[in-house]
NUPALUM-17558 format. One record per residue (C-alpha): residue number from 0; x, y, z; residue in one letter. Coordinates in Angstrom, 2 decimals, padded with zeros to 5 digits, always signed. Last residue first. Example, Ala and Ser with C-alpha at 12.3 -4.5 7.8 and 13.67 -1.06 7.14 Angstrom:
n = 1 xx = +013.67 yy = -001.06 zz = +007.14 res = S .
n = 0 xx = +012.30 yy = -004.50 zz = +007.80 res = A .
REM end
This chain:
n = 185 xx = +148.64 yy = +096.68 zz = +106.36 res = V .
n = 184 xx = +145.31 yy = +097.72 zz = +104.91 res = T .
n = 183 xx = +143.03 yy = +100.05 zz = +106.80 res = E .
n = 182 xx = +139.30 yy = +099.45 zz = +106.50 res = K .
n = 181 xx = +137.17 yy = +102.17 zz = +104.97 res = K .
n = 180 xx = +134.02 yy = +102.82 zz = +106.92 res = E .
n = 179 xx = +130.88 yy = +101.41 zz = +105.26 res = T .
n = 178 xx = +129.80 yy = +099.44 zz = +108.27 res = G .
n = 177 xx = +132.66 yy = +098.93 zz = +110.70 res = T .
n = 176 xx = +130.62 yy = +096.59 zz = +112.90 res = A .
n = 175 xx = +129.32 yy = +094.62 zz = +109.96 res = G .
n = 174 xx = +126.09 yy = +095.16 zz = +107.99 res = F .
n = 173 xx = +127.98 yy = +096.65 zz = +105.05 res = L .
n = 172 xx = +129.67 yy = +093.28 zz = +104.61 res = N .
n = 171 xx = +131.49 yy = +093.28 zz = +101.28 res = M .
n = 170 xx = +134.94 yy = +092.17 zz = +102.46 res = E .
n = 169 xx = +133.40 yy = +090.21 zz = +105.35 res = E .
n = 168 xx = +131.42 yy = +087.84 zz = +103.16 res = P .
n = 167 xx = +127.68 yy = +088.00 zz = +103.94 res = V .
n = 166 xx = +126.28 yy = +085.15 zz = +106.04 res = W .
n = 165 xx = +127.14 yy = +085.99 zz = +109.64 res = K .
n = 164 xx = +126.61 yy = +089.74 zz = +109.30 res = Q .
n = 163 xx = +123.26 yy = +089.00 zz = +107.62 res = M .
n = 162 xx = +122.14 yy = +087.21 zz = +110.79 res = E .
n = 161 xx = +122.97 yy = +090.22 zz = +112.97 res = V .
n = 160 xx = +121.26 yy = +092.47 zz = +110.42 res = I .
n = 159 xx = +118.09 yy = +090.37 zz = +110.53 res = A .
n = 158 xx = +118.15 yy = +090.38 zz = +114.33 res = Y .
n = 157 xx = +118.39 yy = +094.16 zz = +114.48 res = H .
n = 156 xx = +115.84 yy = +094.67 zz = +111.73 res = L .
n = 155 xx = +113.39 yy = +092.40 zz = +113.53 res = R .
n = 154 xx = +113.88 yy = +094.33 zz = +116.77 res = S .
n = 153 xx = +113.50 yy = +097.68 zz = +115.07 res = K .
n = 152 xx = +110.30 yy = +096.56 zz = +113.35 res = V .
n = 151 xx = +108.98 yy = +095.19 zz = +116.63 res = T .
n = 150 xx = +109.72 yy = +098.52 zz = +118.31 res = G .
n = 149 xx = +107.90 yy = +100.37 zz = +115.52 res = A .
n = 148 xx = +104.82 yy = +098.28 zz = +116.33 res = S .
n = 147 xx = +103.25 yy = +095.87 zz = +113.87 res = I .
n = 146 xx = +100.64 yy = +096.20 zz = +111.11 res = G .
n = 145 xx = +103.12 yy = +095.34 zz = +108.35 res = L .
n = 144 xx = +102.69 yy = +098.55 zz = +106.35 res = Q .
n = 143 xx = +102.18 yy = +100.71 zz = +109.45 res = A .
n = 142 xx = +105.32 yy = +099.35 zz = +111.08 res = A .
n = 141 xx = +107.25 yy = +099.70 zz = +107.83 res = I .
n = 140 xx = +106.14 yy = +103.31 zz = +107.54 res = E .
n = 139 xx = +107.12 yy = +103.98 zz = +111.16 res = H .
n = 138 xx = +110.60 yy = +102.54 zz = +110.55 res = I .
n = 137 xx = +111.17 yy = +104.55 zz = +107.36 res = K .
n = 136 xx = +110.79 yy = +102.96 zz = +103.95 res = M .
n = 135 xx = +113.69 yy = +102.86 zz = +101.53 res = N .
n = 134 xx = +112.06 yy = +100.13 zz = +099.39 res = E .
n = 133 xx = +115.24 yy = +098.07 zz = +099.06 res = Y .
n = 132 xx = +116.82 yy = +098.83 zz = +102.44 res = F .
n = 131 xx = +113.90 yy = +099.22 zz = +104.82 res = R .
n = 130 xx = +111.12 yy = +097.31 zz = +103.05 res = L .
n = 129 xx = +113.41 yy = +094.49 zz = +101.94 res = V .
n = 128 xx = +115.04 yy = +094.26 zz = +105.36 res = L .
n = 127 xx = +111.65 yy = +094.32 zz = +107.14 res = V .
n = 126 xx = +110.28 yy = +091.55 zz = +104.93 res = E .
n = 125 xx = +113.39 yy = +089.36 zz = +105.23 res = R .
n = 124 xx = +113.16 yy = +089.47 zz = +109.02 res = H .
n = 123 xx = +109.48 yy = +088.47 zz = +109.01 res = P .
n = 122 xx = +110.18 yy = +085.71 zz = +106.41 res = E .
n = 121 xx = +113.05 yy = +084.08 zz = +108.32 res = A .
n = 120 xx = +116.41 yy = +084.86 zz = +106.79 res = L .
n = 119 xx = +118.34 yy = +082.30 zz = +104.73 res = L .
n = 118 xx = +116.95 yy = +083.71 zz = +101.46 res = R .
n = 117 xx = +118.53 yy = +087.07 zz = +102.22 res = L .
n = 116 xx = +121.99 yy = +085.53 zz = +102.61 res = A .
n = 115 xx = +121.81 yy = +083.94 zz = +099.14 res = K .
n = 114 xx = +120.42 yy = +087.14 zz = +097.67 res = T .
n = 113 xx = +123.20 yy = +089.17 zz = +099.27 res = L .
n = 112 xx = +125.85 yy = +086.82 zz = +097.90 res = A .
n = 111 xx = +124.29 yy = +086.89 zz = +094.43 res = A .
n = 110 xx = +124.08 yy = +090.69 zz = +094.48 res = S .
n = 109 xx = +127.70 yy = +090.95 zz = +095.52 res = S .
n = 108 xx = +128.80 yy = +088.66 zz = +092.71 res = T .
n = 107 xx = +126.67 yy = +090.55 zz = +090.19 res = T .
n = 106 xx = +127.95 yy = +093.88 zz = +091.51 res = L .
n = 105 xx = +131.56 yy = +092.75 zz = +091.27 res = D .
n = 104 xx = +130.94 yy = +091.49 zz = +087.74 res = L .
n = 103 xx = +129.34 yy = +094.82 zz = +086.79 res = A .
n = 102 xx = +132.31 yy = +096.69 zz = +088.27 res = L .
n = 101 xx = +134.65 yy = +094.54 zz = +086.22 res = S .
n = 100 xx = +132.61 yy = +095.14 zz = +083.06 res = V .
n = 99 xx = +132.44 yy = +098.94 zz = +083.42 res = D .
n = 98 xx = +129.33 yy = +100.10 zz = +081.60 res = A .
n = 97 xx = +127.02 yy = +099.17 zz = +084.44 res = M .
n = 96 xx = +123.48 yy = +097.78 zz = +084.36 res = P .
n = 95 xx = +121.29 yy = +098.81 zz = +087.33 res = A .
n = 94 xx = +121.06 yy = +096.17 zz = +090.03 res = V .
n = 93 xx = +117.57 yy = +094.70 zz = +090.52 res = A .
n = 92 xx = +118.28 yy = +092.20 zz = +087.73 res = Q .
n = 91 xx = +120.93 yy = +090.53 zz = +089.90 res = A .
n = 90 xx = +118.33 yy = +090.24 zz = +092.65 res = A .
n = 89 xx = +115.95 yy = +088.45 zz = +090.29 res = P .
n = 88 xx = +118.72 yy = +086.11 zz = +088.95 res = E .
n = 87 xx = +119.90 yy = +084.65 zz = +092.27 res = E .
n = 86 xx = +117.09 yy = +082.14 zz = +092.38 res = D .
n = 85 xx = +115.21 yy = +081.35 zz = +095.50 res = Y .
n = 84 xx = +112.67 yy = +078.66 zz = +096.24 res = V .
n = 83 xx = +110.78 yy = +079.25 zz = +099.46 res = L .
n = 82 xx = +108.74 yy = +076.63 zz = +101.22 res = R .
n = 81 xx = +105.28 yy = +076.13 zz = +102.61 res = H .
n = 80 xx = +103.69 yy = +076.65 zz = +099.15 res = H .
n = 79 xx = +100.31 yy = +077.98 zz = +100.30 res = K .
n = 78 xx = +101.64 yy = +079.79 zz = +103.35 res = R .
n = 77 xx = +104.35 yy = +081.40 zz = +101.22 res = H .
n = 76 xx = +101.85 yy = +082.46 zz = +098.52 res = Y .
n = 75 xx = +099.51 yy = +083.91 zz = +101.15 res = H .
n = 74 xx = +102.41 yy = +085.90 zz = +102.56 res = R .
n = 73 xx = +103.26 yy = +087.16 zz = +099.08 res = S .
n = 72 xx = +099.64 yy = +088.14 zz = +098.44 res = L .
n = 71 xx = +099.56 yy = +090.12 zz = +101.67 res = N .
n = 70 xx = +102.89 yy = +091.77 zz = +100.86 res = L .
n = 69 xx = +101.70 yy = +092.68 zz = +097.35 res = L .
n = 68 xx = +098.53 yy = +094.30 zz = +098.71 res = I .
n = 67 xx = +100.64 yy = +096.31 zz = +101.13 res = G .
n = 66 xx = +102.95 yy = +097.25 zz = +098.24 res = H .
n = 65 xx = +099.98 yy = +098.65 zz = +096.34 res = L .
n = 64 xx = +098.93 yy = +100.78 zz = +099.33 res = W .
n = 63 xx = +102.50 yy = +101.98 zz = +099.87 res = T .
n = 62 xx = +102.77 yy = +102.77 zz = +096.16 res = Y .
n = 61 xx = +099.55 yy = +104.78 zz = +096.24 res = V .
n = 60 xx = +100.67 yy = +106.77 zz = +099.26 res = G .
n = 59 xx = +098.96 yy = +106.21 zz = +102.57 res = S .
n = 58 xx = +095.74 yy = +107.49 zz = +104.13 res = R .
n = 57 xx = +094.48 yy = +108.10 zz = +100.58 res = G .
n = 56 xx = +091.17 yy = +106.35 zz = +101.15 res = E .
n = 55 xx = +091.47 yy = +103.50 zz = +098.67 res = F .
n = 54 xx = +088.17 yy = +101.62 zz = +099.02 res = R .
n = 53 xx = +086.90 yy = +102.53 zz = +095.53 res = H .
n = 52 xx = +090.13 yy = +101.17 zz = +094.08 res = A .
n = 51 xx = +089.23 yy = +097.70 zz = +095.40 res = S .
n = 50 xx = +088.86 yy = +095.82 zz = +092.13 res = R .
n = 49 xx = +091.70 yy = +097.74 zz = +090.46 res = F .
n = 48 xx = +093.97 yy = +097.17 zz = +093.44 res = A .
n = 47 xx = +093.11 yy = +093.47 zz = +093.43 res = Q .
n = 46 xx = +093.97 yy = +093.24 zz = +089.74 res = L .
n = 45 xx = +097.15 yy = +095.27 zz = +090.23 res = F .
n = 44 xx = +098.34 yy = +093.01 zz = +093.03 res = T .
n = 43 xx = +097.35 yy = +089.91 zz = +091.01 res = E .
n = 42 xx = +099.66 yy = +091.06 zz = +088.23 res = Q .
n = 41 xx = +102.42 yy = +091.75 zz = +090.75 res = V .
n = 40 xx = +102.00 yy = +088.31 zz = +092.32 res = L .
n = 39 xx = +101.98 yy = +086.61 zz = +088.91 res = D .
n = 38 xx = +105.18 yy = +088.43 zz = +087.94 res = Q .
n = 37 xx = +106.75 yy = +087.37 zz = +091.24 res = A .
n = 36 xx = +105.70 yy = +083.76 zz = +090.56 res = E .
n = 35 xx = +107.53 yy = +083.92 zz = +087.23 res = S .
n = 34 xx = +110.59 yy = +085.48 zz = +088.83 res = P .
n = 33 xx = +110.73 yy = +083.06 zz = +091.79 res = D .
n = 32 xx = +112.46 yy = +084.41 zz = +094.90 res = G .
n = 31 xx = +109.27 yy = +085.20 zz = +096.84 res = C .
n = 30 xx = +110.11 yy = +088.41 zz = +098.68 res = L .
n = 29 xx = +113.07 yy = +089.60 zz = +096.60 res = L .
n = 28 xx = +111.27 yy = +088.87 zz = +093.35 res = C .
n = 27 xx = +108.13 yy = +090.63 zz = +094.66 res = A .
n = 26 xx = +110.21 yy = +093.71 zz = +095.54 res = S .
n = 25 xx = +111.70 yy = +093.86 zz = +092.06 res = R .
n = 24 xx = +108.25 yy = +093.35 zz = +090.52 res = L .
n = 23 xx = +106.75 yy = +096.11 zz = +092.67 res = L .
n = 22 xx = +109.43 yy = +098.55 zz = +091.51 res = R .
n = 21 xx = +108.94 yy = +097.58 zz = +087.88 res = D .
n = 20 xx = +105.15 yy = +097.94 zz = +088.08 res = G .
n = 19 xx = +104.92 yy = +101.25 zz = +089.96 res = Y .
n = 18 xx = +104.51 yy = +104.10 zz = +087.48 res = A .
n = 17 xx = +103.79 yy = +102.15 zz = +084.31 res = N .
n = 16 xx = +101.40 yy = +099.75 zz = +086.08 res = V .
n = 15 xx = +099.68 yy = +102.65 zz = +087.84 res = L .
n = 14 xx = +099.21 yy = +104.52 zz = +084.55 res = E .
n = 13 xx = +097.90 yy = +101.38 zz = +082.87 res = P .
n = 12 xx = +095.41 yy = +100.92 zz = +085.76 res = L .
n = 11 xx = +094.22 yy = +104.52 zz = +085.90 res = A .
n = 10 xx = +092.12 yy = +104.27 zz = +082.74 res = G .
n = 9 xx = +089.10 yy = +105.79 zz = +084.49 res = P .
n = 8 xx = +090.21 yy = +107.59 zz = +087.66 res = A .
n = 7 xx = +089.89 yy = +105.72 zz = +090.98 res = A .
n = 6 xx = +093.61 yy = +105.52 zz = +091.72 res = V .
n = 5 xx = +094.37 yy = +109.09 zz = +090.59 res = K .
n = 4 xx = +091.42 yy = +110.44 zz = +092.60 res = Q .
n = 3 xx = +092.84 yy = +108.81 zz = +095.73 res = D .
n = 2 xx = +096.29 yy = +110.31 zz = +095.09 res = E .
n = 1 xx = +095.26 yy = +113.91 zz = +094.45 res = D .
n = 0 xx = +094.69 yy = +115.41 zz = +091.00 res = M .
REM end
């Protein structure tokens, strides 16, 4: 069964929720910062997808289509509320649980620092970072998703990374000049 048949099939909604719900919820939390609002956005995403399943043409993957709906709803939410309220909890939940307590604490601290820095970004910069690094989309996919050119995506990523370099502590800054290279200790 191809993608567009899967979307339009009877009883497809529970299958779509099971397949993509958690991933959409994580992305919604990162985009809007409020777990309860993120749940509402994801629920509305599935409702709109269900209502417009007949219009899904299969030009993109199902998840990309669903995420596009989520992005539109998220933008509408931001315009409606005119401000962002962030909580560090959604990003902490995005990290898989670890058996090693110290590693889990490090991940929680890192996640909180990244969330704090992410909330300081302008919405267009935050969107491209979430799509690129949390959703693992390629530049051309992000451009298609947001309806902008690949050059604009690259520019927004560049400026977002420059800003993240300022806000993320140096010892955990993967956006820095040395990236993930190991730093020498004296």
